[in-house]
N, C-alpha and C positions, 0 to 999 in steps of 0.2 A: 459568040462562040457556040456552036451547035453541040447539043448533048449527044455524046457517044454512049451506047449501051456498055455498061461495065458489069462484069460478073461480081457476084458476092465475094468470092475469094480474092479478086483483084482489089475490091474496095477495102477489105480487111487488111490486105497487104499494104496498101497505101496508108491506111490508118496507123498501122504499126510503124511504118517509116516516119510518119509525121510525129508519132509519139516519141520515137528515138531522137528525132531532131529537137523536140521540145525538152526532152530530158538532158540533152547535151548542153543546154543553156548557152549555145554559141550562135543563137539566132538574133538578128537585129529586130527592132520593134516593128518595122514595116513588114518584114518577112513573117514575123510571129502572127500578125493580124491575118495575113493571107492564109497561113497554115491552119489557123483556128477556123477560119471561114470554110476552107476546104474540108476540114475534119467534120464540121457540122453537116455539110452537104453529104459526105460519105455516110455518116451515121443515119441521116434521114433515108438515104437510099437503101442502106442495109435493113433498117426497120421495115420499109415498104416491101422489100424482097421477102423478109421473114413473114410478114403478115399475109402477103399474097400466097406464099408457099403453104402456110398453115391453112388458109382457106381451101386451096387446091387439095391438100391432103385430106382435110375433113370431108370434102365432096367425094373424093375417091373412096374413102372408108365407108361413107354413108351409102354410096352406090354398091360397094362390095357387100355390105351388110344386107342391103335390099335384095341383091342377087342371091346371097346365101339363104335368106329366108324363103325366097321363091323356089330355090332348088330343094330345100328341105320339105316344103309343102308338096312338091311333086313326087316325093318318094312314097 
């Protein structure tokens, strides 16, 4: 199965659906195992997206601060 890019909001939505299924207690054992495996995959994906976004934001802010300092020095 090829990995399809999934958006953060889609992953969270799928996690919420899995949580609802788990809370309903109407899942058989085989399905439970698959749902938990998928939830773990989605949580990892969300963490990676958050970490990547955090790094990108820090880089942007650092660049902004650098440019702001240069602009102030030229005044």
